[in-house]
C-alpha positions in Angstrom: -141.7 -85.1 85.1 -141.9 -88.5 83.4 -138.3 -89.3 84.5 -138.8 -88.8 88.2 -140.9 -92.0 88.9 -138.6 -94.0 86.6 -135.5 -92.7 88.5 -137.2 -93.4 91.9 -137.9 -97.0 90.8 -134.3 -97.4 89.6 -132.9 -96.2 92.9 -135.3 -98.3 94.9 -134.4 -101.4 92.9 -130.7 -100.7 93.3 -131.1 -100.3 97.0 -133.0 -103.6 97.4 -130.4 -105.4 95.3 -127.6 -104.0 97.4 -129.4 -104.9 100.6 -130.0 -108.5 99.5 -126.3 -108.8 98.5 -125.2 -107.4 101.9 -127.4 -110.0 103.7 -125.9 -112.8 101.7 -122.4 -111.6 102.4 -123.1 -111.2 106.1 -124.5 -114.8 106.3 -121.5 -116.1 104.4 -119.2 -114.2 106.7 -120.8 -115.9 109.7 -120.5 -119.3 108.1 -116.8 -118.6 107.3 -116.2 -117.5 110.9 -117.7 -120.7 112.2 -115.5 -122.9 109.9 -112.4 -120.9 110.9 -113.2 -121.4 114.6 -113.7 -125.1 114.0 -110.3 -125.4 112.2 -108.6 -123.3 114.9 -110.0 -125.6 117.6 -108.8 -128.7 115.7 -105.3 -127.2 115.4 -105.2 -126.3 119.1 -106.4 -129.8 120.1 -103.7 -131.4 117.9 -101.0 -129.3 119.5 -102.3 -130.2 123.0 -102.3 -133.9 122.2 -98.7 -133.6 120.8 -97.6 -131.9 124.0 -99.2 -134.5 126.2 -97.7 -137.3 124.1 -94.2 -135.8 124.4 -94.6 -135.3 128.2 -95.7 -138.9 128.7 -92.7 -140.2 126.7 -90.3 -138.1 128.7 -91.9 -139.1 132.0 -91.6 -142.8 131.0 -87.9 -142.4 130.1 -87.1 -140.5 133.4 -89.0 -143.1 135.4 -87.0 -145.9 133.8 -83.7 -144.1 134.3 -84.6 -143.5 138.0 -85.5 -147.2 138.5 -82.3 -148.4 136.9 -80.2 -145.9 139.0 -81.9 -147.1 142.1 -81.3 -150.8 141.1 -77.6 -150.0 140.6 -77.4 -148.3 144.0 -79.0 -151.3 145.7 -76.7 -153.7 143.9 -73.7 -151.7 145.0 -74.9 -151.6 148.6 -75.5 -155.3 148.5 -72.0 -155.9 147.3 -70.6 -153.8 150.1 -72.6 -155.7 152.7 -71.5 -159.0 151.1 -67.8 -157.9 151.3 -68.2 -157.1 155.0 -69.8 -160.4 155.9 -67.1 -162.6 154.3 
């Protein structure tokens, strides 16, 4: 009979300790999830920035090429007109 209250106290103490540990773990899990989300957002933003930078460079190059091709065409047309007017 003496052991029953002692065993009850042991089980109650063990339960409280496990409950406190579970709360600490849950809180830490939430913090970890927040940090992981933050890092994932940073990585996605870096990837988006890199894509925009690449697109801008390719657009710049294509625009220059088109301008030069147009200039060559105008020059060629001007030469034809000059040849006809001589």
